[in-house]
C-alpha positions as CSV (number, residue, x, y, z in Angstrom):
1,H,106.1,90.8,136.4
2,G,102.9,92.1,135.1
3,K,103.2,95.7,136.2
4,L,106.2,95.7,134.5
5,A,104.9,94.6,130.9
6,R,102.3,97.9,131.7
7,K,104.5,100.1,131.9
8,M,107.2,98.9,129.3
9,R,104.1,99.5,127.1
10,L,103.1,102.6,128.3
11,Y,107.1,103.6,126.6
12,G,106.0,101.9,123.1
13,F,107.1,98.6,124.0
14,D,105.4,96.3,122.1
15,T,105.2,93.7,125.2
16,L,104.0,90.3,125.1
17,Y,102.9,89.2,128.8
18,D,100.6,86.4,129.9
19,V,100.2,84.4,133.2
20,K,99.8,81.7,131.0
21,F,102.9,81.2,128.9
22,D,105.2,78.2,129.9
23,D,108.9,78.4,129.3
24,S,108.0,76.3,125.7
25,K,105.5,78.9,124.9
26,I,107.9,82.2,125.7
27,I,110.8,80.2,123.5
28,E,109.1,79.6,120.6
29,I,107.0,83.2,120.5
30,A,110.7,84.5,121.0
31,K,111.7,82.5,117.9
32,I,109.0,83.4,115.6
33,E,108.4,86.8,116.5
34,G,112.1,87.8,117.0
35,R,111.1,88.9,120.4
36,T,113.7,90.1,123.8
37,I,113.0,87.7,126.9
38,I,112.9,89.8,130.1
39,T,112.9,87.4,133.0
40,S,114.0,86.8,136.8
41,D,113.7,82.7,136.1
42,E,117.3,81.4,135.8
43,A,116.6,78.1,134.5
44,L,114.4,80.4,131.2
45,I,117.6,82.6,130.8
46,E,120.0,79.5,130.3
47,R,117.2,78.3,128.1
48,A,116.9,81.1,125.9
49,K,120.8,81.8,125.8
50,S,121.5,78.0,124.8
51,E,118.8,79.3,122.0
52,K,120.8,82.3,121.4
53,L,117.6,84.2,122.0
54,Q,117.6,87.8,123.7
55,V,117.1,87.7,127.2
56,I,117.6,90.4,129.6
57,W,117.7,88.9,133.6
58,V,115.8,92.3,135.4
59,P,115.9,91.4,139.5
60,L,113.1,89.9,142.1
61,D,113.1,93.3,144.0
62,S,110.5,95.9,141.9
63,D,109.9,98.2,138.9
64,L,112.2,100.6,139.7
65,P,115.5,98.5,139.7
66,R,113.9,96.2,136.7
67,M,113.2,99.3,134.2
68,I,117.0,100.3,135.1
69,K,118.2,97.1,133.8
70,I,116.3,97.0,130.7
71,F,117.2,100.6,130.0
72,E,120.9,100.1,130.5
73,T,121.3,97.0,129.1
74,I,119.3,98.4,125.7
75,K,121.4,101.6,126.1
76,I,118.1,103.9,125.6
77,L,117.0,106.5,128.0
78,P,113.2,105.9,128.8
79,K,110.8,108.6,127.5
80,I,106.9,108.6,127.4
81,D,105.2,109.5,124.3
82,P,101.3,109.3,124.6
83,K,101.4,109.1,121.1
84,K,103.6,106.1,120.9
85,S,101.9,104.7,124.4
86,R,100.4,101.2,124.2
87,C,97.7,100.0,126.4
88,P,98.9,98.7,129.5
89,N,96.1,96.6,129.5
90,C,95.8,94.6,125.9
91,N,99.0,95.7,124.1
92,S,97.0,97.5,121.0
93,P,98.4,101.1,119.9
94,L,96.3,104.5,121.2
95,A,94.8,107.0,119.0
96,I,93.9,110.3,120.2
97,V,91.0,110.9,120.0
98,K,88.4,114.1,119.9
99,K,86.4,114.5,123.2
100,E,83.1,114.4,121.4
101,D,83.9,111.1,119.9
102,V,84.7,109.5,123.8
103,K,82.4,107.6,126.3
104,D,82.5,106.4,129.1
105,V,84.5,109.2,130.7
106,P,83.1,111.2,134.1
107,E,81.1,114.2,132.8
108,N,83.8,115.9,135.6
109,V,86.7,114.8,133.3
110,L,85.0,115.5,129.8
111,K,84.9,119.3,131.4
112,R,88.6,119.3,132.1
113,K,90.7,117.7,130.1
114,R,91.5,117.9,126.1
115,I,93.0,115.3,124.9
116,F,91.9,112.0,125.0
117,Y,93.3,108.5,123.9
118,K,91.4,105.8,123.3
119,C,92.9,102.0,123.0
120,T,93.0,101.0,119.0
121,G,91.9,97.3,120.8
122,C,90.2,97.4,123.7
123,G,88.2,100.9,123.8
124,K,89.2,102.0,127.1
125,V,89.9,105.6,127.0
126,Y,93.2,107.3,128.9
127,W,94.0,111.3,129.6
128,H,96.4,112.8,131.8
129,G,94.9,112.6,135.1
130,S,96.2,112.4,138.9
131,H,98.2,109.5,137.8
132,W,99.9,111.0,135.1
133,R,102.0,112.7,137.6
134,K,102.6,109.9,139.2
135,I,104.0,108.2,136.2
136,R,105.9,110.9,135.3
137,E,107.5,111.4,138.3
138,F,108.5,107.2,138.3
139,E,110.0,108.4,135.0
140,K,112.1,111.5,136.3
141,T,113.3,109.0,138.5
142,L,114.1,106.0,136.3
143,K,116.3,108.8,134.3
144,R,118.2,111.0,137.2
145,M,119.0,106.6,138.6
146,L,120.4,106.1,134.8
147,N,122.1,109.0,134.5
148,E,123.9,108.9,138.0
149,L,124.9,105.2,137.2
150,R,126.1,106.1,133.6
151,E,128.4,109.0,135.3
152,G,130.0,106.7,138.0
153,R,130.6,104.1,134.7
154,K,132.8,107.3,133.0
155,N,134.6,108.0,136.4
156,E,135.4,104.4,137.1
157,P,138.8,104.1,136.4
158,K,140.6,102.2,132.9
159,R,141.5,98.5,133.5
């Protein structure tokens, strides 16, 4: 779920992900750091539950249904705030930096953009480029589907 981890970081979640982590390592980290495990692995879910750890099952299909499941479970609406986002690559916080302090960015980007974010860990620089529109469209779809799901639950007959 590497792509999912990167998306969760954009929403400001401190998200650990490493393909080298086996189930024992994941359980150990969750216990020590009080983390919620997000997985599709049924065996890991059962083990986490037996250890009384927070765990969220997500479907295998794609990131949209996965994120719907996560945000529905934690009961918050998604909102990307670049000031609270984390680096999609290394999970470190982002900091706003002055244009003059930005290096290794295409000249045409420097001419057109005013706001830049730099990862406090790996140093990667981000800005609101063409990819930002795709991120916002994803967020809009995610919010719409969560709202439809919640509205549908409100309209269900009481038992």
